[in-house]
MIZA-6756 format. One record per residue (C-alpha): residue in one letter; z, y, x. Coordinates in steps of 0.25 Angstrom, whole numbers, plus 5000, padded with zeros to 4 digits. Last residue first. Layout:
   aa      Z      Y      X
    A      Z      Y      X
...
***
This chain:
   aa      Z      Y      X
    X   5041   5520   5186
    X   5043   5518   5200
    X   5039   5505   5206
    X   5051   5496   5210
    X   5051   5486   5222
    X   5062   5481   5230
    X   5065   5478   5245
    X   5078   5479   5253
    X   5078   5482   5268
    X   5091   5478   5274
    X   5096   5482   5288
    X   5108   5476   5295
    X   5115   5478   5309
    X   5124   5470   5317
    X   5126   5473   5332
    X   5136   5463   5338
    X   5147   5467   5348
    X   5153   5459   5360
    X   5144   5466   5370
    X   5141   5481   5365
    X   5131   5487   5356
    X   5129   5502   5357
    X   5121   5508   5345
    X   5131   5518   5342
    X   5130   5527   5330
    X   5125   5541   5334
    X   5135   5551   5341
    X   5133   5545   5355
    X   5118   5548   5355
    X   5111   5542   5367
    X   5113   5528   5363
    X   5109   5532   5348
    X   5095   5535   5352
    X   5090   5532   5338
    X   5101   5530   5327
    X   5105   5516   5323
    X   5095   5509   5315
    X   5088   5506   5302
    X   5073   5507   5304
    X   5066   5512   5292
    X   5051   5512   5296
    X   5039   5517   5289
    X   5025   5512   5287
    X   5011   5517   5285
    X   5015   5531   5291
    X   5002   5533   5298
    X   4992   5522   5297
    X   4994   5507   5300
    X   4980   5502   5302
    X   4978   5489   5294
    X   4974   5476   5301
    X   4980   5467   5291
    X   4993   5470   5296
    X   4994   5481   5307
    X   4984   5490   5313
    X   4990   5501   5322
    X   4982   5513   5325
    X   4984   5519   5311
    X   4993   5530   5315
    X   5007   5524   5314
    X   5016   5533   5322
    X   5023   5540   5310
    X   5027   5527   5303
    X   5038   5535   5295
    X   5050   5531   5303
    X   5064   5531   5296
    X   5075   5527   5306
    X   5087   5522   5299
    X   5102   5525   5303
    X   5116   5520   5303
    X   5113   5505   5302
    X   5119   5495   5292
    X   5106   5496   5284
    X   5100   5496   5270
    X   5085   5499   5267
    X   5079   5499   5253
    X   5064   5496   5252
    X   5057   5499   5239
    X   5043   5494   5235
    X   5037   5500   5222
    X   5023   5498   5228
    X   5018   5512   5225
    X   5031   5519   5226
    X   5036   5514   5239
    X   5051   5515   5240
    X   5060   5517   5253
    X   5075   5517   5252
    X   5085   5519   5263
    X   5098   5516   5271
    X   5107   5509   5261
    X   5119   5504   5269
    X   5123   5491   5275
    X   5136   5492   5283
    X   5145   5502   5289
    X   5150   5514   5281
    X   5145   5528   5276
    X   5131   5528   5281
    X   5122   5538   5277
    X   5110   5534   5286
    X   5106   5542   5298
    X   5091   5543   5298
    X   5083   5540   5311
    X   5070   5547   5312
    X   5055   5544   5313
    X   5050   5551   5301
    X   5037   5559   5304
    X   5030   5562   5317
    X   5044   5559   5323
    X   5046   5573   5329
    X   5038   5580   5318
    X   5047   5574   5308
    X   5059   5580   5315
    X   5052   5593   5316
    X   5049   5594   5301
    X   5035   5597   5295
    X   5035   5586   5284
    X   5026   5575   5287
    X   5036   5563   5284
    X   5042   5570   5272
    X   5034   5568   5259
    X   5027   5556   5265
    X   5040   5548   5266
    X   5042   5550   5251
    X   5057   5553   5249
    X   5067   5546   5241
    X   5080   5553   5242
    X   5089   5553   5255
    X   5076   5556   5263
    X   5080   5569   5269
    X   5073   5568   5282
    X   5063   5578   5278
    X   5074   5588   5280
    X   5083   5596   5270
    X   5095   5587   5272
    X   5092   5576   5282
    X   5105   5580   5289
    X   5104   5578   5305
    X   5112   5568   5313
    X   5109   5575   5326
    X   5108   5567   5339
    X   5094   5573   5343
    X   5088   5559   5340
    X   5077   5555   5349
    X   5062   5556   5343
    X   5056   5562   5355
    X   5055   5576   5348
    X   5070   5576   5345
    X   5076   5568   5334
    X   5084   5571   5321
    X   5094   5560   5317
    X   5095   5559   5302
    X   5105   5563   5291
    X   5108   5561   5276
    X   5102   5547   5277
    X   5101   5536   5266
    X   5086   5536   5267
    X   5076   5537   5255
    X   5061   5534   5257
    X   5049   5535   5247
    X   5036   5529   5252
    X   5024   5537   5249
    X   5022   5540   5264
    X   5022   5525   5268
    X   5007   5525   5272
    X   4997   5515   5266
    X   4989   5504   5275
    X   5003   5498   5276
    X   5002   5492   5262
    X   5014   5486   5256
    X   5018   5499   5250
    X   5032   5498   5256
    X   5027   5501   5270
    X   5037   5498   5280
    X   5037   5498   5295
    X   5048   5488   5300
    X   5056   5493   5312
    X   5069   5485   5311
    X   5081   5491   5319
    X   5090   5487   5330
    X   5098   5497   5338
    X   5106   5492   5350
    X   5112   5500   5362
    X   5118   5492   5373
    X   5132   5487   5378
    X   5130   5474   5385
    X   5129   5459   5381
    X   5123   5463   5368
    X   5123   5458   5353
    X   5114   5461   5341
    X   5113   5458   5327
    X   5103   5464   5317
    X   5101   5461   5302
    X   5088   5464   5294
    X   5089   5461   5279
    X   5076   5461   5271
    X   5080   5462   5257
    X   5073   5457   5245
    X   5086   5454   5238
    X   5083   5439   5241
    X   5086   5442   5255
    X   5076   5443   5267
    X   5083   5442   5280
    X   5079   5447   5294
    X   5089   5444   5305
    X   5089   5452   5318
    X   5096   5448   5331
    X   5098   5455   5344
    X   5104   5450   5357
    X   5105   5461   5367
    X   5107   5458   5382
    X   5114   5471   5387
    X   5108   5484   5392
    X   5096   5491   5386
    X   5085   5494   5396
    X   5073   5488   5389
    X   5081   5475   5391
    X   5092   5477   5401
    X   5100   5465   5396
    X   5091   5456   5388
    X   5086   5458   5373
    X   5088   5446   5365
    X   5081   5443   5352
    X   5085   5436   5339
    X   5079   5434   5326
    X   5085   5430   5313
    X   5076   5427   5301
    X   5080   5426   5286
    X   5073   5423   5273
    X   5067   5409   5277
    X   5077   5406   5287
    X   5082   5411   5301
    X   5094   5403   5306
    X   5086   5397   5318
    X   5085   5411   5324
    X   5072   5418   5327
    X   5070   5423   5341
    X   5065   5437   5343
    X   5053   5441   5352
    X   5054   5455   5358
    X   5045   5466   5356
    X   5052   5473   5344
    X   5065   5471   5352
    X   5061   5482   5362
    X   5051   5480   5373
    X   5047   5495   5376
    X   5060   5500   5372
    X   5071   5497   5362
    X   5065   5504   5349
    X   5061   5517   5356
    X   5065   5522   5370
    X   5062   5537   5372
    X   5053   5547   5379
    X   5043   5541   5376
    X   5044   5529   5366
    X   5044   5517   5375
    X   5054   5522   5386
    X   5060   5510   5391
    X   5075   5511   5392
    X   5085   5517   5401
    X   5100   5514   5402
    X   5111   5523   5407
    X   5125   5517   5409
    X   5138   5525   5405
    X   5142   5515   5394
    X   5128   5517   5388
    X   5118   5527   5392
    X   5104   5529   5385
    X   5090   5531   5390
    X   5076   5528   5384
    X   5073   5543   5384
    X   5080   5543   5370
    X   5083   5530   5363
    X   5074   5528   5351
    X   5073   5518   5339
    X   5079   5504   5339
    X   5087   5500   5351
    X   5086   5486   5356
    X   5078   5487   5347
    X   5068   5486   5336
    X   5066   5475   5326
    X   5051   5475   5323
    X   5044   5478   5310
    X   5033   5486   5316
    X   5038   5491   5329
    X   5026   5500   5332
    X   5017   5488   5334
    X   5005   5487   5342
    X   5005   5477   5353
    X   5016   5467   5350
    X   5016   5469   5335
    X   5001   5468   5333
    X   5000   5457   5343
    X   5009   5448   5334
    X   5000   5448   5322
    X   4998   5454   5308
    X   5005   5467   5311
    X   5015   5476   5305
    X   5019   5486   5294
    X   5029   5482   5284
    X   5028   5481   5268
    X   5021   5468   5266
    X   5017   5466   5252
    X   5022   5458   5240
    X   5018   5462   5226
    X   5030   5461   5215
    X   5024   5473   5207
    X   5035   5482   5213
    X   5031   5479   5227
    X   5036   5466   5234
    X   5040   5464   5248
    X   5033   5458   5260
    X   5038   5461   5274
    X   5029   5459   5286
    X   5030   5459   5301
    X   5045   5460   5302
    X   5046   5460   5317
    X   5058   5453   5325
    X   5051   5460   5337
    X   5043   5447   5339
    X   5049   5436   5331
    X   5041   5440   5319
    X   5045   5443   5305
    X   5039   5441   5291
    X   5046   5446   5279
    X   5045   5441   5265
    X   5051   5445   5251
    X   5047   5435   5241
    X   5059   5434   5232
    X   5066   5422   5239
    X   5066   5429   5252
    X   5055   5427   5263
    X   5055   5427   5278
    X   5043   5424   5287
    X   5045   5422   5302
    X   5034   5425   5312
    X   5035   5419   5326
    X   5032   5425   5340
    X   5029   5416   5352
    X   5031   5421   5366
    X   5018   5419   5374
    X   5019   5430   5384
    X   5009   5439   5376
    X   5017   5437   5363
    X   5014   5425   5354
    X   5009   5424   5339
    X   5016   5424   5325
    X   5020   5410   5325
    X   5027   5405   5312
    X   5040   5406   5305
    X   5047   5403   5292
***
């Protein structure tokens, strides 16, 4: 089911699509940025609430959004100094997170209007966008598709596909900010997070990976057992100081290709639980450090510090400049395929 959601300044219309499964799970997605604008899941009493941050209108997403709910690309996360060399040729990208490029540049996939496929249904939506050769400095015309599906197992499945006309780096991710309380006026510090990661990628002061795959043992990044976000996020640690909290890529404990369990988040008051599965090698845990109350979201509520968190499944940041990282290079004749699953349940302790 679709309806108008407004127009961009140039008159381009934006649509909103509502997806539902047979158990009441509901997602609303707009064609601008392939953004998930709401995601309603039940708590342990069966009460449904929206668990993602966002806005009530298109203007909010165009003017004020820090990537709320968007598909980010052509390259999710950072590329150092906006430069990389591919097959002997240097490429320069816009610097939109000085001194680096973030989430594909100043007009990444989060700012494009995607086209819905005719195969979309009440519980599935396929959206497509085309990025021309040279767009934001990236080589090759890239066609990207994202499919959102709500299953009767209360899962939100996110599947990506992409093809290119020239070799190019590609890294696609879903950038929803979650708050499992269902009330984004509250912070997420009491959420319990677990990540299936023995290692992470430390960063320098500009948030670019040093190239090391460091052990989480004995550090605030050891999230292998359920840990309150608030118990670690403000620990006196150089890496946390660099990010103002968690804003780091975790190296998943992958032993074979395919879908693997990446993480678990539980919110004790509501009983909501979110499990994350992915085919990707990493996940960026961001603890909403830059939210400061200056953005007013749904219902006019100010989004305060750490009122949302992100778990962005991905390849590693700055991979085109780190030959030792898993490759993000897509070549003509190949197809990028990637899948991430967010599974929802609810169970109150005791």
